[in-house]
C-alpha positions in Angstrom: 23.1 40.3 98.1 22.4 38.2 95.1 23.8 34.7 95.9 27.4 33.9 94.4 25.8 30.9 93.0 23.1 33.3 90.9 26.1 35.7 89.7 28.7 32.9 88.5 25.5 30.9 86.7 26.1 30.6 82.6 22.5 31.7 82.3 20.8 35.0 82.7 19.4 35.4 86.0 17.5 38.6 87.7 15.8 39.3 90.9 12.5 41.5 91.2 10.6 42.6 94.3 7.3 42.8 95.1 6.4 46.0 93.0 8.3 45.0 90.3 11.9 47.0 90.3 14.8 44.6 89.1 16.8 44.3 92.4 19.9 42.4 90.8 21.1 41.1 87.5 24.2 39.0 87.0 26.5 39.6 84.1 25.3 37.2 81.7 21.7 39.0 82.4 23.1 42.3 81.3 24.7 41.0 78.3 21.5 39.1 77.4 19.8 42.7 77.6 22.5 44.4 76.1 22.8 47.3 78.5 25.1 47.7 81.6 24.1 46.5 85.3 23.4 50.2 86.7 21.2 51.1 83.9 18.7 47.7 85.3 18.8 48.0 88.7 15.5 50.0 89.9 13.7 49.9 86.8 10.9 48.2 86.5 11.5 44.8 84.7 8.5 45.2 82.0 10.0 48.6 81.3 12.7 46.0 79.3 10.0 44.6 77.0 7.6 46.2 74.5 3.9 46.8 74.8 1.8 44.0 73.8 0.9 40.6 74.3 3.8 39.2 73.7 5.9 41.5 75.7 4.6 43.4 79.3 1.3 41.9 79.4 3.7 38.5 79.7 6.1 39.4 82.3 3.0 41.0 84.2 1.4 37.4 84.0 4.8 35.5 85.2 5.2 38.4 88.3 1.1 38.4 89.2 1.7 34.5 89.5 4.9 34.4 91.5 5.9 30.5 90.4 4.3 29.9 87.0 5.2 27.8 84.1 8.1 29.3 81.6 6.8 32.3 79.6 8.1 33.0 75.7 9.0 36.8 75.8 10.0 39.2 73.3 12.0 42.2 74.4 14.1 44.9 72.5 18.1 44.2 72.8 20.8 47.5 73.4 21.4 47.2 69.7 17.7 47.9 68.7 17.0 44.6 67.6 14.0 42.4 68.8 15.0 39.1 70.5 13.4 36.5 72.7 14.0 35.1 75.5 12.1 31.9 77.8 11.8 33.4 81.2 11.1 31.3 84.4 10.2 32.4 87.7 9.8 31.8 91.1 8.9 33.3 94.6 11.8 34.1 97.3 10.1 33.7 100.5 11.1 35.5 104.3 11.7 33.5 107.4 8.0 33.9 107.7 6.9 31.9 104.9 5.6 34.7 103.0 7.3 36.1 99.5 9.6 38.9 99.1 11.1 38.8 95.4 11.0 36.8 92.9 13.7 35.1 91.2 13.8 35.0 87.3 16.2 32.8 84.8 16.2 33.9 81.6 17.4 31.8 78.1 18.0 33.8 75.0 15.8 31.5 72.4 15.6 34.0 69.1 17.9 31.5 67.1 15.3 28.8 68.2 12.7 30.2 67.6 13.3 31.1 64.0 14.4 28.3 62.8 10.9 26.5 64.7 8.9 29.4 63.1 10.9 28.6 59.3 10.0 25.0 60.4 6.4 25.6 60.5 5.8 28.0 57.8 7.7 25.5 55.9 5.6 22.7 56.7 2.7 24.6 56.3 3.8 25.4 52.6 4.6 21.9 52.4 0.8 21.1 53.4 -0.6 24.0 51.3 1.3 22.6 47.9 0.3 18.8 49.0 -3.5 19.7 49.2 -3.1 21.7 46.0 -1.7 18.5 44.3 -3.6 16.3 41.7 -2.0 13.1 43.5 -2.8 11.8 46.8 0.5 11.9 49.2 1.2 10.6 52.5 4.5 11.3 54.8 5.5 8.4 57.4 8.0 8.6 60.1 10.9 6.3 60.9 8.7 3.2 63.2 6.1 3.6 59.3 3.5 5.3 61.1 2.0 7.8 58.8 1.6 10.9 60.5 0.2 13.2 57.6 -1.7 12.5 54.2 -3.0 15.9 52.1 -6.2 16.8 51.1 -6.4 14.5 47.3 -6.3 11.4 49.8 -8.8 12.2 52.6 -11.1 13.4 49.7 -10.6 9.8 47.9 -11.2 8.0 50.8 -13.3 10.2 52.6 -12.2 10.0 56.1 -10.8 12.3 58.3 -7.3 12.7 58.9 -8.0 11.2 62.7 -8.9 8.0 61.0 -6.1 7.8 58.4 -2.6 8.5 60.8 -0.6 5.2 62.0 -2.2 2.6 60.9 -5.4 4.0 60.3 -5.7 4.0 56.0 -4.5 0.2 56.2 -7.9 -0.7 56.5 -8.9 1.0 53.3 -6.6 -1.7 51.7 -8.4 -4.5 49.7 -8.7 -7.9 52.1 -6.8 -9.2 49.0 -4.0 -7.0 48.4 -3.1 -6.8 52.3 0.0 -8.9 52.4 1.3 -7.7 49.9 1.1 -4.2 50.3 1.8 -4.4 53.9 5.1 -6.6 53.1 6.4 -4.5 50.4 5.9 -1.4 52.4 7.6 -2.8 55.7 10.5 -4.3 53.8 11.0 -1.0 52.2 11.4 0.8 55.7 13.8 -2.2 56.7 16.0 -1.5 53.8 15.5 2.7 53.6 14.7 1.6 49.5 12.4 2.8 47.2 9.2 0.9 46.3 6.2 1.1 44.1 3.3 -1.4 44.3 -0.1 -1.6 43.6 -2.9 -2.5 45.7 -6.7 -2.0 45.6 -7.9 1.2 48.2 -12.1 1.9 49.3 -12.9 4.7 47.6 -15.4 7.2 49.5 -18.3 5.8 47.5 -17.4 2.1 48.5 -16.0 1.4 45.3 -12.2 -0.4 45.4 -10.0 1.5 42.9 -6.3 0.4 41.9 -4.2 2.7 43.2 0.2 3.0 41.9 1.7 3.6 45.4 5.2 5.1 45.1 7.7 5.7 48.6 10.9 7.6 48.8 12.9 7.8 52.0 13.4 11.0 52.9 16.3 12.3 55.3 16.8 15.1 58.2 19.2 18.1 57.9 21.1 16.3 59.7 21.5 13.5 57.7 19.2 11.1 59.4 16.5 9.0 58.2 13.3 10.9 58.5 11.0 8.3 57.3 9.2 8.0 54.2 7.2 10.2 51.3 4.6 9.0 49.2 2.5 9.7 46.6 -0.9 7.8 45.0 -2.6 7.6 41.8 -5.8 6.1 40.6 -4.8 3.7 37.6 -8.1 2.3 37.5 -9.3 3.5 34.2 -5.5 2.6 33.0 -5.6 -0.7 34.1 -8.9 -1.4 32.7 -7.7 0.0 29.0 -4.6 -1.9 28.9 -6.7 -5.1 29.8 -9.3 -3.9 26.7 -6.4 -3.8 24.4 -4.9 -7.1 25.2 -8.3 -8.3 24.6 -8.1 -6.7 21.3 -5.1 -7.9 20.8 -6.0 -11.3 21.3 -8.9 -11.0 19.0 -7.1 -9.2 16.3 -4.3 -12.3 16.5 -6.7 -14.6 16.4 -8.4 -12.6 13.3 -5.1 -12.4 11.8 -4.2 -15.9 12.3 -7.9 -16.8 11.0 -7.3 -14.7 8.2 -3.5 -15.9 7.2 -5.6 -19.8 7.1 -8.2 -18.7 4.9 -5.6 -17.2 2.4 -3.4 -19.8 2.8 -6.3 -22.5 1.5 -7.4 -20.2 -1.1 -4.2 -20.0 -2.8 -3.8 -23.7 -1.9 -7.4 -24.2 -4.1 -6.3 -21.4 -7.0 -3.0 -23.9 -7.3 -4.6 -27.0 -7.4 -7.8 -25.6 -9.0 -5.4 -23.9 -11.9 -3.6 -27.0 -12.5 -6.4 -29.1 -12.6 -7.8 -26.9 -15.3 -4.8 -26.7 -17.0 -4.1 -30.4 -18.1 -7.1 -30.9 -19.7 -7.1 -27.4 -21.4 -3.8 -28.1 -22.8 -5.0 -31.6 -24.2 -8.1 -29.7 -25.7 -5.4 -26.7 -27.0 -3.8 -29.3 -29.3 -6.9 -31.2 -30.5 -8.5 -27.7 -31.6 -5.3 -26.4 -33.4 -4.8 -29.7 -35.0 -8.7 -29.4 -36.2 -8.3 -25.8 -36.9 -5.0 -26.8 -39.6 -7.1 -29.1 -40.6 -10.0 -27.5 -41.2 -8.6 -24.2 -43.1 -6.5 -26.8 -45.4 -7.3 -25.5 -49.3 -8.9 -28.8 -50.1 -11.1 -28.8 -46.9 -12.2 -25.1 -46.5 -14.6 -24.8 -49.3 -16.5 -28.3 -47.5 -16.3 -27.4 -44.3 -16.9 -23.3 -44.0 -19.3 -23.6 -41.0 -17.4 -26.4 -39.3 -14.2 -24.3 -39.8 -15.8 -20.8 -38.5 -17.0 -22.5 -35.1 -14.0 -24.1 -34.7 -11.8 -20.6 -35.1 -14.1 -19.4 -32.3 -13.6 -22.5 -30.2 -9.8 -21.8 -30.5 -10.5 -17.9 -29.7 -12.3 -18.9 -26.7 -9.7 -21.8 -25.3 -6.9 -19.3 -25.7 -8.7 -16.5 -23.6 -9.6 -19.3 -21.0 -6.1 -20.6 -21.2 -5.1 -17.0 -20.4 -7.4 -16.5 -17.0 -6.2 -20.1 -16.3 -2.7 -18.9 -16.5 -3.4 -15.8 -14.5 -5.0 -17.8 -11.7 -1.7 -19.9 -11.7 0.4 -16.9 -11.7 -1.6 -15.6 -9.0 -1.3 -18.7 -6.9 2.6 -18.6 -7.6 3.3 -15.2 -6.4 1.0 -15.5 -3.1 2.7 -18.4 -1.9 6.3 -17.0 -3.2 6.7 -19.6 -5.8 7.1 -17.3 -8.2 10.4 -17.8 -10.4 12.5 -16.4 -13.5 14.2 -18.4 -15.9 16.5 -15.6 -16.7 18.6 -15.7 -19.7 20.5 -13.5 -22.3 17.6 -12.1 -24.6 17.6 -9.5 -26.7 13.9 -7.3 -25.7 13.7 -6.1 -29.4 13.1 -9.4 -30.7 10.6 -9.9 -27.6 8.9 -7.0 -28.9 8.9 -7.7 -32.5 7.5 -11.0 -32.2 4.7 -10.0 -30.1 3.8 -7.0 -32.2 3.5 -9.1 -35.1 0.9 -11.6 -33.0 -1.1 -9.2 -31.6 -1.5 -6.8 -34.5 -4.4 -9.0 -35.9 -6.6 -8.6 -32.8 -5.3 -4.9 -32.3 -6.8 -4.0 -36.0 -10.3 -5.8 -34.8 -10.4 -3.9 -32.0 -10.0 -0.9 -34.2 -6.2 0.3 -32.4 -3.7 1.0 -34.9 -0.3 -0.2 -33.3 2.4 2.4 -33.4 5.9 1.5 -32.4 9.2 2.7 -32.5 11.2 -0.5 -31.3 15.4 0.5 -31.2 17.3 -2.7 -33.0 18.4 -4.5 -30.4 18.3 -4.7 -26.9 20.3 -7.2 -24.9 20.0 -8.1 -21.5 19.1 -10.5 -19.0 15.5 -11.3 -18.1 13.4 -14.2 -18.4 12.0 -14.1 -22.0 8.1 -15.8 -22.0 7.7 -13.3 -18.7 9.2 -10.2 -20.7 6.7 -11.1 -23.5 4.0 -11.5 -20.5 4.6 -7.4 -19.5 4.3 -5.8 -22.6 1.5 -8.6 -23.9 -0.1 -7.7 -20.6 0.1 -3.6 -21.4 -1.3 -3.8 -24.9 -3.8 -6.2 -24.3 -4.7 -3.8 -21.8 -4.6 -0.5 -23.8 -6.5 -2.4 -26.9 -9.3 -3.3 -23.9 -9.9 0.2 -22.5 -9.1 2.3 -25.7 -10.7 0.8 -28.7 -10.8 2.5 -31.7 -7.8 4.4 -30.8 -4.3 4.0 -32.0 -1.4 2.5 -29.4 1.7 4.1 -29.2 4.9 1.3 -28.0 8.1 2.9 -27.6 10.9 0.3 -26.8 14.5 2.1 -26.0 17.4 1.4 -23.8 19.5 3.9 -21.9 22.4 2.5 -20.4 21.7 -0.4 -17.9 18.1 0.3 -18.2 16.0 -0.7 -21.0 12.0 1.0 -21.3 9.0 -0.1 -22.3 5.6 2.3 -23.0 3.0 2.0 -24.1 0.7 4.9 -24.4 -3.6 4.2 -25.1 -5.8 7.3 -25.9 -9.1 5.8 -24.3 -11.0 5.9 -21.3 -8.3 7.0 -19.1 -8.4 6.6 -14.9 -8.6 8.6 -12.3 -6.2 10.1 -10.2 -7.2 8.5 -6.7 -7.4 5.1 -8.7 -3.7 5.1 -10.0 -2.6 2.7 -7.4 -5.7 0.8 -7.0 -5.4 -0.5 -10.3 -2.4 -2.3 -9.4 -4.0 -4.4 -7.0 -5.6 -8.2 -7.5 -9.0 -8.4 -8.4 -9.1 -4.5 -10.0 -10.0 -3.1 -12.7 -9.7 0.5 -14.4 -13.5 0.9 -14.7 -16.5 -0.1 -13.0 -18.1 -0.9 -16.2 -17.9 -4.5 -17.2 -14.6 -5.3 -19.7 -14.5 -8.3 -19.0 -11.4 -10.2 -17.8 -10.9 -11.1 -14.3 -9.1 -8.0 -13.0 -5.5 -9.3 -12.8 -3.3 -8.6 -15.4 -1.4 -5.2 -14.1 -1.3 -6.7 -10.9 0.7 -10.0 -12.1 2.8 -7.2 -14.7 3.7 -5.2 -11.6 5.1 -8.4 -9.9 6.9 -9.8 -12.6 8.4 -6.0 -13.4 9.3 -6.0 -9.7 10.7 -9.5 -9.6 12.6 -8.4 -12.6 14.1 -5.6 -10.2 12.2 -3.0 -12.1 9.5 -0.3 -11.8 6.1 0.6 -13.5 4.6 3.7 -13.3 0.9 5.3 -14.6 0.2 8.5 -15.3 -3.4 9.1 -16.9 -6.7 11.5 -16.8 -10.1 10.5 -17.2 -10.8 10.4 -20.9 -7.3 11.5 -22.1 -6.0 7.5 -22.1 -3.0 6.2 -20.2 0.9 6.1 -20.3 2.1 2.6 -19.0 5.8 2.9 -18.6 7.7 0.1 -17.4 12.2 0.3 -16.5 14.1 -3.0 -16.6 17.6 -3.2 -15.2 19.4 -5.1 -18.8 22.5 -6.2 -16.7 21.6 -7.5 -12.8 25.1 -7.6 -11.4 26.2 -4.5 -13.1 25.7 -1.0 -13.0 26.3 -0.6 -16.7 25.5 -2.8 -20.2 29.0 -4.2 -21.0 30.3 -2.4 -24.2 28.6 -3.9 -28.0 30.4 -4.4 -30.8 30.0 -1.5 -33.2 27.3 -2.8 -35.5 25.1 -4.3 -32.6 24.8 -0.9 -31.2 21.4 0.9 -31.4 21.4 4.2 -33.2 20.4 7.3 -31.5 
């Protein structure tokens, strides 16, 4: 009979004779196989298991050895499902010491085996994923010792897994970075928090490369801390590029500073030179003007014809030189931010008529007929001198680039906006040069037309300082049209109501 201890044991138990036939089985064992006890006793034990290396072969191995290590064996349950058991066997000996039967205990490990296989499959998939990742990966346990590195890491270091696991990977860290690396690494484990660190790691070719290492704590299904998972990328090229950019930035900043100093020195020179030239030039203008007036007096003109002509030319040359000096002085003021307007209530129509009267002779000498349309009255708040300078620059520019052709000047107003338009029929301007001509020392043509190339630059600055705009439309060979629009009353959106007699006709 079966020992009562086995009958009451909470584990599956059976007894097999030396021929492999089941002699006894407890209730737990019968339930584990899914069969009644009467259906088990007398049957060969191997008949309960499927043929193959995981079934009958292992049972026969257990029976043949009489006393053997545990065997994991698959069998078919009474309900038709495959299940797995772990079997332990040992002999039952008679008084003569010879074995007469085999006692077997088996434990159902189906669920444990399923979980283990899933875990092994998960680990295999994780390793496959890790090995195919384009970055280096590592895994460390709770003791901070690394137990796995992906293929990318091993290829980088050129060392086998067994040399890297544990603390072996530390051998590749640059000696100068080792202390900081380990302090950061171990502190993160103590506090179980993320970390990021940079250090140099020796590559397979012996070169040290900068590595950005990021570690994250991970936890098991039970919520317990399981260690760290980390990823590493080679940032050497990035650091070198960043250092190059830093050097380039420093060089650029130094050059900008040097350029600023040079520009400031240039502007100071222009300012000083303009003022130094302006003082004797003003005295010369006054003297020549007085002499010219005397020479043109009726009683002296017949006696001094040649001298009068020479003085006239000197006056013109002096006037041109004065304009050039004034332009340089304006450029200096603009560059240093010292250009200021003397605003006052002025009549643009009066300013235009006065200027047209003064430049008519010069236009006639250039073969340019001035065709003007000026409204009777266009009051507004402007710098009268600068307003005249704007119009003078535009007309002079038209005479320079369109000699022998008429020049159309239109001065009009609409609401709070006054408009000055000057059209010439000269050489015109290429489309790609329409913006360039407003730069300093720029000209509409590469041919030498005289001047410093400052007129349009100063004109735009004066217009914009008044709060206005200047535009140009042109085509090569078809002349150019410059249009200036100026606000009449800077403090108001619309012009104040004028008396009926002062309103311009429409």
